[in-house]
C-alpha positions in Angstrom: -0.1 -0.2 0.0 2.9 2.5 0.4 4.3 1.7 -2.8 0.9 2.5 -4.1 0.4 5.9 -2.1 3.9 6.8 -3.3 2.6 6.2 -7.2 -0.6 7.7 -6.9 0.8 10.9 -5.3 3.3 11.2 -8.3 0.4 10.7 -10.8 -1.9 13.7 -8.9 0.9 15.9 -8.7 1.3 15.1 -12.7 -2.4 15.7 -13.4 -3.4 18.3 -10.8 -5.9 15.5 -9.0 -5.6 14.5 -5.6 -5.8 10.9 -5.9 -3.9 9.8 -3.0 -6.1 11.5 -0.8 -9.0 9.6 -2.2 -7.2 6.4 -1.7 -6.2 7.6 1.6 -9.7 7.7 2.6 -10.6 4.4 1.1 -7.8 2.9 2.8 -9.2 4.1 5.9 -12.9 2.9 5.3 -11.0 -0.5 4.6 -10.2 -1.0 8.1 -13.7 -1.9 8.5 -13.7 -4.9 6.0 -10.0 -5.9 7.5 -11.5 -5.7 11.1 -14.6 -7.8 10.2 -12.5 -10.8 8.7 -10.0 -10.5 11.5 -12.1 -10.8 14.6 -14.6 -12.8 13.1 -14.0 -16.7 13.5 -13.7 -18.2 9.9 -16.1 -21.1 10.8 -18.8 -18.3 11.3 -18.7 -17.6 7.4 -19.0 -21.3 7.0 -21.9 -21.6 8.7 -23.7 -18.7 6.5 -21.9 -19.8 3.5 -25.0 -20.4 1.4 -26.3 -16.8 2.7 -23.2 -15.2 1.6 -23.5 -17.2 -1.9 -27.2 -16.1 -2.1 -26.1 -12.6 -1.4 -23.4 -12.7 -3.8 -25.4 -13.7 -7.1 -28.4 -11.3 -6.2 -26.0 -8.4 -6.0 -24.3 -9.6 -9.1 -27.4 -10.0 -11.0 -28.8 -6.4 -9.7 -26.0 -4.9 -11.2 -27.0 -6.2 -14.7 -30.1 -4.2 -14.1 -29.2 -0.9 -12.1 -25.5 -0.7 -12.3 -23.5 2.2 -13.9 -21.7 1.9 -17.0 -18.3 3.3 -18.0 -16.5 2.6 -21.1 -18.8 0.0 -22.4 -19.1 -2.0 -19.2 -21.8 -2.4 -16.6 -19.7 -3.0 -13.2 -20.7 -0.6 -10.7 -23.6 0.8 -8.4 -23.6 4.4 -7.4 -23.2 4.8 -3.9 -23.0 8.6 -4.5 -19.4 9.0 -2.9 -17.6 6.0 -4.9 -18.4 3.7 -7.3 -18.8 0.4 -5.7 -17.8 -2.9 -7.8 -19.7 -5.7 -6.5 -17.8 -8.0 -8.4 -14.2 -7.4 -6.4 -15.8 -8.7 -2.8 -17.8 -11.2 -4.9 -14.2 -12.9 -5.5 -13.7 -13.1 -1.6 -17.4 -14.7 -1.2 -16.5 -17.3 -3.8 -13.4 -18.5 -2.0 -15.4 -18.7 1.5 -18.6 -20.1 -0.2 -16.5 -22.6 -2.5 -14.3 -23.7 0.6 -17.5 -24.4 2.5 -18.9 -26.6 -0.4 -16.0 -28.7 -0.4 -15.4 -28.8 3.3 -18.7 -30.6 3.8 -17.9 -32.9 1.2 -14.4 -34.3 2.2 -15.6 -37.8 2.1 -16.8 -37.6 -1.4 -14.2 -35.2 -2.2 -12.8 -37.6 -4.8 -15.9 -38.1 -6.8 -16.5 -36.6 -10.5 -19.9 -35.4 -9.1 -18.6 -33.2 -6.5 -15.8 -31.7 -8.7 -18.7 -30.7 -11.5 -21.1 -29.5 -8.9 -18.2 -27.2 -7.6 -17.9 -26.0 -10.9 -21.6 -25.0 -11.0 -21.0 -23.2 -7.7 -18.5 -21.1 -9.5 -19.9 -20.8 -12.7 -22.7 -19.2 -11.7 -21.1 -16.0 -10.5 -18.3 -16.1 -13.1 -21.2 -15.8 -15.8 -23.0 -12.7 -14.2 -19.4 -11.3 -14.0 -18.6 -12.3 -17.9 -22.3 -10.5 -18.8 -20.8 -7.2 -17.5 -18.9 -7.8 -19.2 -15.8 -8.5 -17.2 -13.9 -11.3 -18.3 -10.6 -10.7 -16.8 -13.1 -10.9 -13.3 -14.6 -14.3 -14.5 -10.8 -15.9 -15.1 -10.1 -15.0 -11.3 -13.1 -17.2 -10.0 -12.0 -20.2 -12.4 -8.4 -19.5 -11.1 -9.7 -19.9 -7.4 -11.9 -22.4 -8.1 -8.7 -24.4 -9.6 -6.6 -23.5 -6.7 -9.2 -24.4 -3.8 -10.0 -27.8 -5.6 -6.2 -28.8 -5.4 -5.9 -27.5 -1.8 -9.1 -29.5 -1.1 -7.6 -32.6 -2.3 -9.6 -33.1 -5.4 -7.8 -35.7 -7.8 -5.3 -34.0 -9.6 -6.4 -35.6 -12.8 -9.8 -33.9 -12.7 -8.1 -30.4 -12.0 -5.6 -30.7 -14.9 -8.5 -31.8 -17.4 -10.6 -29.1 -16.6 -7.4 -26.8 -17.1 -6.9 -28.0 -20.5 -10.6 -28.0 -21.4 -10.6 -24.4 -20.2 -7.7 -23.2 -22.2 -8.8 -24.8 -25.1 -12.3 -23.4 -25.1 -10.3 -19.7 -24.5 -8.4 -20.3 -27.7 -11.4 -21.5 -29.6 -13.4 -18.4 -28.4 -10.7 -16.3 -30.1 -11.8 -17.9 -33.4 -15.6 -18.1 -33.1 -17.3 -14.8 -34.2 -19.8 -13.2 -31.5 -18.1 -14.7 -28.2 -15.7 -11.8 -27.7 -16.5 -8.3 -28.1 -14.4 -6.1 -30.9 -12.2 -4.6 -28.3 -11.3 -8.1 -26.7 -9.9 -9.3 -29.8 -8.3 -6.1 -30.5 -6.4 -6.4 -27.5 -5.4 -9.9 -28.4 -4.0 -8.7 -31.7 -2.4 -5.8 -30.4 0.5 -8.1 -28.7 1.7 -8.6 -32.1 1.3 -5.4 -33.6 3.4 -2.9 -31.4 3.6 0.7 -32.2 0.1 0.6 -33.8 -1.2 3.7 -31.9 -4.6 2.6 -32.1 -4.2 -0.8 -31.2 -1.8 -0.8 -28.8 -1.2 2.7 -27.3 -1.5 1.8 -23.3 1.0 -1.1 -23.6 3.7 0.9 -25.6 3.8 3.9 -23.5 4.3 1.3 -20.4 7.3 0.2 -22.2 8.5 3.5 -22.9 8.0 4.7 -19.3 9.8 1.3 -17.9 12.7 1.9 -20.6 13.0 5.5 -19.7 13.8 4.2 -15.4 16.7 2.7 -16.6 18.3 1.2 -13.5 17.9 3.5 -10.9 15.1 5.7 -12.4 14.7 9.1 -12.7 13.7 10.1 -9.5 10.4 10.2 -7.4 8.1 12.9 -8.8 10.2 13.2 -11.9 8.4 10.5 -13.7 7.1 12.0 -17.3 5.3 9.2 -19.4 1.6 9.6 -19.1 -1.0 6.7 -20.1 -4.6 6.6 -19.7 -6.0 5.6 -16.6 -2.4 5.1 -15.1 -3.1 5.4 -11.8 -5.3 1.8 -12.2 -4.1 -1.0 -14.3 -1.0 0.7 -15.1 0.2 2.0 -11.9 3.3 -0.3 -12.0 5.0 2.0 -14.6 5.2 5.1 -12.3 7.3 3.5 -9.7 9.4 1.6 -12.8 9.8 5.1 -14.5 10.8 7.0 -11.3 13.0 4.4 -9.4 13.9 1.8 -12.5 14.7 -1.6 -12.4 16.1 -1.3 -8.9 12.2 -0.1 -7.4 10.8 -2.8 -10.0 12.8 -5.6 -8.1 12.0 -4.2 -4.8 8.2 -4.2 -5.6 8.1 -7.6 -7.6 10.0 -9.0 -4.5 7.8 -7.6 -1.9 4.9 -9.2 -3.8 6.9 -12.5 -3.9 7.6 -12.6 0.1 3.7 -12.0 0.4 2.9 -14.8 -1.8 5.8 -16.7 0.0 3.9 -16.1 3.5 0.8 -17.0 2.2 2.0 -20.2 1.0 3.6 -20.9 4.3 0.2 -20.4 5.9 -1.4 -22.8 3.7 1.0 -25.5 4.2 0.6 -25.1 8.1 -3.1 -25.4 8.1 -4.7 -28.2 9.7 -8.2 -27.8 8.7 -9.1 -28.5 5.1 -11.4 -25.7 5.1 -8.4 -22.8 6.3 -6.2 -24.4 3.7 -8.6 -24.2 0.8 -9.5 -20.7 1.8 -5.9 -19.4 1.9 -5.4 -21.0 -1.2 -8.1 -19.4 -3.1 -6.6 -16.0 -1.7 -3.3 -16.6 -2.8 -4.4 -18.1 -6.2 -6.8 -14.9 -6.6 -3.6 -12.3 -5.5 -1.1 -14.0 -7.3 -3.1 -14.0 -10.4 -4.1 -10.7 -10.5 -0.3 -9.9 -9.6 1.2 -12.0 -12.7 -1.4 -11.0 -15.0 -1.2 -7.0 -14.2 2.9 -7.4 -14.5 1.9 -9.3 -17.9 0.1 -6.4 -18.9 2.2 -3.8 -18.5 5.1 -5.4 -19.9 3.3 -6.7 -22.8 3.5 -10.3 -22.4 -0.3 -10.5 -22.0 -3.4 -8.5 -23.3 -4.8 -6.1 -21.3 -7.8 -7.5 -19.4 -8.1 -5.0 -16.9 -6.8 -6.6 -13.7 -5.7 -4.2 -11.3 -2.0 -4.6 -9.2 -3.0 -5.4 -5.5 -2.8 -3.1 -2.9 -1.5 -0.2 -5.0 -4.1 0.3 -7.9 -6.6 3.2 -7.3 -10.0 1.9 -6.5 -11.8 1.5 -3.1 -13.8 -2.1 -3.5 -10.3 -3.3 -4.9 -8.5 -1.8 -1.9 -11.1 -3.4 0.2 -10.8 -6.7 -1.0 -7.1 -6.8 -0.3 -7.5 -5.7 3.0 -10.2 -8.0 4.2 -8.0 -10.6 2.3 -5.1 -9.6 4.8 -7.3 -9.9 7.6 -8.9 -13.4 7.1 -5.3 -14.5 6.5 -4.2 -13.6 10.0 -7.2 -14.8 11.6 -6.8 -18.1 10.1 -3.0 -18.1 11.3 -3.9 -16.9 14.6 -6.2 -20.1 14.8 -3.7 -22.5 13.4 -0.6 -21.2 15.4 -1.9 -20.5 18.7 0.0 -17.6 20.8 1.8 -19.1 23.4 2.3 -16.9 27.0 
């Protein structure tokens, strides 16, 4: 979050917009979700899992009818003081409800029917998110499903087959007219069209910004490269230009340390329910990070996935803070404090 505040302050100074103040307010509000998941026993979420699932589906459905639209997508609910994006907190609800779904079926976890039902469990909210359309968000739910299944001891052959089918389906979707929108196809084709301003402007500017930073960068607040919506999906380019390769390595290393600690919490969890929750959170946050950085360095198409803790946006930040609160709670239950 500290790296994010540095980046957003720099963007705000350059654009004349106090983005960092807005993000600080969202961070203070985010103490609420953090505390809710830190102080509430995870078993309580399991007892109300179907209620959480129902609320998640209802809210995601409501967005399609009463949500506000931006840039061709209908993902937000106007709360007057901010645009709330239900699909973000919906990811956390899917982690909790899917882990609960599989935890009560440990006796039949090796059955194909259980695996198929778990897919249906995730497919409904994923479909609603894809309808917004937000294919990146739907992909996150699929990654959560695969990670939770692996941590829940679902047979690897089931997960591997499902992954192969999904990858083949994604490739086929790019060839069948009508499945993807035109701008989705242009983003995929843009990977082979570097320098085409209409097809790949953001990623080309991101590459220029990272290259301009060199080894140690131009210095904080001295960045000159600008991108559309730079404070969101491409926030990494700000510190990449101002702190160079060294700063980028530090940020990536910090994420790596964070994910390593999550991995240790997952390995140390004795309860299958806890282990599956941590696996889902790890898959969600790691996938966001890998895809976002892949977009920035032009290895992956732009799919609208923010960088955890750093990108501007209240709902995304609340999701990250709530996830950390839940991780700390699970760790404290699995490793009791000795006085």
